[in-house]
N, C-alpha and C positions, 0 to 999 in steps of 0.2 A: 317530510314529502314521501309519499309512497313510491317505492322503486317500481318502475314498469316491468311488466312481464315480457319475456322474450318468447314469442310463439315459435314453437317448432312445428310448423304446419304448412304444407304446400298449398292450402287453400287461402292463404292470407298474402296479399301483395301490396307493397307500398308504392304509390305513384304520386306525381306532383303535376300541377298545372297552374302556371303563373305563380301566385303566392298562396296557393292552396295545397294542403296535404291530404291525401286521399288514401284511406285504408280500404282496399278492396277485399271483401271476404266472399269467397266462394262456397256455395253451400249445396248440399244434397237435399232435393226437395222431398225425399222420402227417408230421411235419416234423423233419428233423435239426437245424434251427436252434434249435428248442425245447430240444433236449437241452443245447446249449452254453449257452443263456441260463439255464436252470435251475441248472446247476452254478456259473455265474459269480455269479449272484444269492445263492445260498446261501453260497458262500465268501466273498463281499464283506460280506454282511449278518451272518454269524455268529450265526444265530438260536438261541434255546433249544429250539425245536421246529419240525419240518418237517412240515406237514400235506400229505397226498397224496390225490388223488381216486381212492381205492381202498377196497374194503371188505375184510373179513377173507377171504372166500373168494377173491377176486381177488389178494389179497397172498399168500395161500398158494400160489396157482397160479404166482406168480413165484418164490417161495422153494422150493417143494417140487417139484422136477421129476419125481419119482416118484409123484406123487399119484394117476395113473390106476391103478397097480398096486394101490393100497389100496382101490379102490372095490368096494363090494359091490352088484353089479347087482341081485340078487334083493331086497335091502333097498330100493333105489331104486324098484322096481316096487310092492313091498308098501306103501311110504309115499306112493305116488301122486305121485312126483317125475319121472316119465319125461320129461314135457314140458319141466320146468325144466332138466333135464340136457341133453336135445337141444337146447334153445335156447342154452345156454351153449356147446356144442360148435359149433353153427352160427356163433355170434358169433366164437368163436375161430378158425374156419376162415376167415371172412371177413376177419379182421384179418391172419392169417398169409399168405393169398394176396395181400392188398394189399402186404404187406411184400416178399414174393418177387418181385412184378411191378415195384415201383418202387424196389426196393433201400432200403427204409426199414422200421423197426420200430415198429409202433403201440404206444404205451405206454412207449416207450424213456425218454421225458422223466420219467416216474414212477419207473421203475427208477433213473435217474440221480439223481433227487432223494433216493431212499432211501440210496443209496450215498454221495452227497455228504454228506447230513445225518449219517450214521453216522461218516463220516471226520472230521467236526469235533466229534463228541460230542453232537449234537443229538438230542432224543427224536423218534421217528417216530410221527405221529398219523394213524390211518386215518380219514378224514373223509366217506367216501361211505357211502350206505345199502347194505346187502347186496343184490346183484344178484338173489337169489332172492326177497327181498321185494319188489323193484320188479317183476319179472316176475310174481310171484303176484298182486300188486295189479292189474296190467295184465290178467292172465288172468281175474280175477274179474269185471271189468266187461264182458267181451266175451261175446256170445251164441255160438251154435254157428257161425254164418256168419263172424262176426269171428274166431273161433278157426281156422276153416279158412283164412281169408285170410292171418292171420299165420304160420300154419305154412308155407304154401305160399311166402310172400314169403321167409322165412327159408330155406327150401329152395333156391328159385331164386337167392338171393344167392350160393350156392356156385358156380353155374355163369355168374354174370354178371361175374366179374372182368375177363374179356378185353374187356368192353364199356366199362369204366371209362376215362375219359379224364383228362388233366392238369386239365381244368376241374372235373371231378367231385372230384378230389383237393383242390383249392383249397376247394371247398365243405365237404369233410370237415374242413378245418382250423378251420372256424368252427361246427361241429356236433358234437354228441355222436354217437359211432359207432353206438350203439343207436338214436338218433333218425334217423340217416341210413337204417339198415337197415329201419325201420319207417314211413318217411315216407308211403308209399301208404296204409297202413292208418290212420295218424293222421289223414289228410285225411277219411276217412269216419267216424271215431270220434274227435273232438276231445278227449274226456275222457282219451285216451292221452297227448296232450301234457302234460296236467296231472301225470300220473303219472310219464311218462319225464323230463320236464325241470322243471316248476315245483316239484314236491314235492322233488326232489333238490336244486334250487337252495335252497330253504328249509332242507333238512337240512345241506347243506354250509355255508351261512352260520352255523347254530346251532353245528355242530362245530368250525368254525374259531374262533369266539368263545370256545368252551368249552376249547379246547386249552390245555395247561399252558405256563407260561412267560410272560415279559413281552414277548419278541420273537419273532414267528412269521412263517415264510415258508410260504404256502400255495400249492401247485401245483395247478391245476385246468385243465380243458379251456377253451379261449377261449369256447366256447358257453355256459358257466355265468357268466362275469364279470357281465354285465348283470343277471342274475337274483339273484346273490348280493349285488350292490350294492343292488338293489331291496328285498331282504328283510333287509338288514343291521340296520335299527333296528326290525324286527318280532319280536315275541314268537312263538316256535314251540313247539307241543306235540310234542316229539320222539317221545315214546312213542306217539302217534297215528300218526305217519309210519312207525313200525316195525311196526305191526300189519298183519296180513293180515285185511281185513274179512270178517266172516262173510257166507255167501251171503244174498241178500235173503230176506225172509219168503216172498215169492211163489216164489222159485226153491227154497226148502227144502220148501215145501208141494207144489210141482209133482212133485217126484220121488216123492212118496208118492201124490198125487192122480192122476197120469197112469196108473200101473199099476192103480189102483183103477177109473179110467174104463174102461181097456181090459178088465179083468175083467168089469165091468158090460156092456160091449158083447158079450162072449162069451156071458154069461148071457141077454141079450135075444135073441142070435142063436138059441140053442138053444130059448128059450121061444116066440118068435114065428115063427121060420123052420124049427123042427124040427131034427132031427139033420143033414140034409143042409147046411142054412145054417150051423149051428155048426161042422160039420166044415170047410166051405169057409173059415170065418173063421180057424179054427186053422191051416189050411194056408197061408193067405196070411201070418199072422203068422210062422209058422216060416220060410217061404221067404224072406220079405222081410228079416228080421232075420238069419237064417242065412246066406243067399247073400251079402248085402252085407258082413256082418262077416267072412266067409270071403274075399270079394274083397279087403277091406282087408288082411288078413293075407297074402294071395297077392301084393298090390302090394309088401308089404314083404319078398317073397321068404322068407317063413316055412317052417318045416319042415312036410312034409305032415301030421304029427301035430297041429301047431299049427294049421293051417288046419282041420282036422277038429274040433279042440276048440273053435275060435272058432264054427264053424258050429253045433255042438251047444249050446255055452253061451249064445250071444246070445239065442235066444228066451226063455230062463230069466232070464238076468241083467237083461234089459230090464224085466222084471217085479219085479226086486229092487232097491230103491233103495241098498242097502248094498254092492253089487259090480257090476263092470263086465266086459264080455266081454274087453276089452283086458288087464285085469290077469290074467284066466285065461290068455289067449293068451301074454302075456308070460312068465308063470311056466313054462308048458309049453315055450316056446321056450328059456328059460334052462336048463331041464334036458335038453331034447333036443339042444340044440347049446351046451353049457357053454363059455362063453368061457375061452380059455387065457391064459396069462401073455403070450403074444406079441400077443394081440388088445388087451390093455391097453397093452402097449409100443408098438404100432403106431398107436394112436389118433391121436398128433399128426400123423402123416402121412396116415393113411386119411381123416381129416375134411377133406382138401384137395379132395376130389373127391366128386360125387354117387355114383360107383361105389364109392368107398371107404366111404361111409356105409352102403351096402347090403351090401358084402363083410364088413366088420368085424362079429363076432358081438356086440359090445357095442352098437353103435349099431343093428344090425339088431334087437335086442330092443326098444330105445326105439321104433323105427319100427312094429314089430309092435304094441305097446301103443297107440300113437296111432292108427295107420290102422285097427285093428280096432274100437277105440272110436268112431271117426268113421263107419265102416261101419255099426256096430250102431245109432248115433243116427240115422243117415239111414234105416236100415231101419224104425225105429219110425214115422218121419213118412210113409214110403211105405206102410207097412202099414195104418195107421188108416184113410185114405180108402177102401182096397181093402176092408176089413173092413165099413165102414159101407154101402159100395155093395151088399153082399150083403143087408143089411137091406131 
């Protein structure tokens, strides 16, 4: 019988739960050494199950290299998932550019854990919460300004790779990649830290404890180790952590109340100010919404027809809580410049630069949706004081 290795490594922690033995391996997502450590621990321990800090969508991203070709961009727009997809692409861009600059492969330790686990016949258990749920929960708690900040921080991350130093890389070894990217926004919105880190620590702890088998090796980012240990003996409502919370009652009412208020202002304008005042109000409303929505589409380098459609749609969609100008513009862009197979095939390379995001027809559609919606929202806030001033 081979004698077991005694690991002299502060990244390895032995835990227990009921009759299970859990070996928790903390890894650095940007470290070559972590890949070797993961393989040696799994081979030495020969566990029944290997848990990895991946969700189903990220696991498929590793396994299905042609996943982009199977994407239905029109469906993405219709299902209001443009921001989620763009966020995933921006995160992938950040990781790949880090890999290219420092000759490392973020997430390589998770791939190695899967491959090594499969080679010894262990089950593979995906322990992380779906990235779409995490981003959706984060998106839900942010107001318009927070959403603008997070969008621009993600976009700017694509161009900041050259500024990253070895010291920054060392910091990333102790942090979650998503946490690193959104650190500035998290400072001004502390609840994001709870969603991005604490909730996932609880989720990971629960999933690792519930993994099948008596002996389990769990491979997670080093930044999650302390949190997992903190919540190890805590009961977790896993179903609650999987939910995308509904919009607040106030937010739900506001999308109906705001158009109603605007219509009332129009009526008051005509009633007290006469035809001239009412006409001025409508003019300000149409101009503010249309121009800023069109500007948003133009910033995304949209097709001229798309820009025109956003200008025409925004004044109307802003009064309709069931539809947004960005969705209209995104669908028009998708039909005006229908993405070709090569656009999907080129996504992995195009997302490595700001220019690529604007050049690729797939990502341009996502940018059109988001920037048009932002422009339309800003147009509403600009128009209201201008209309009231007419009174």
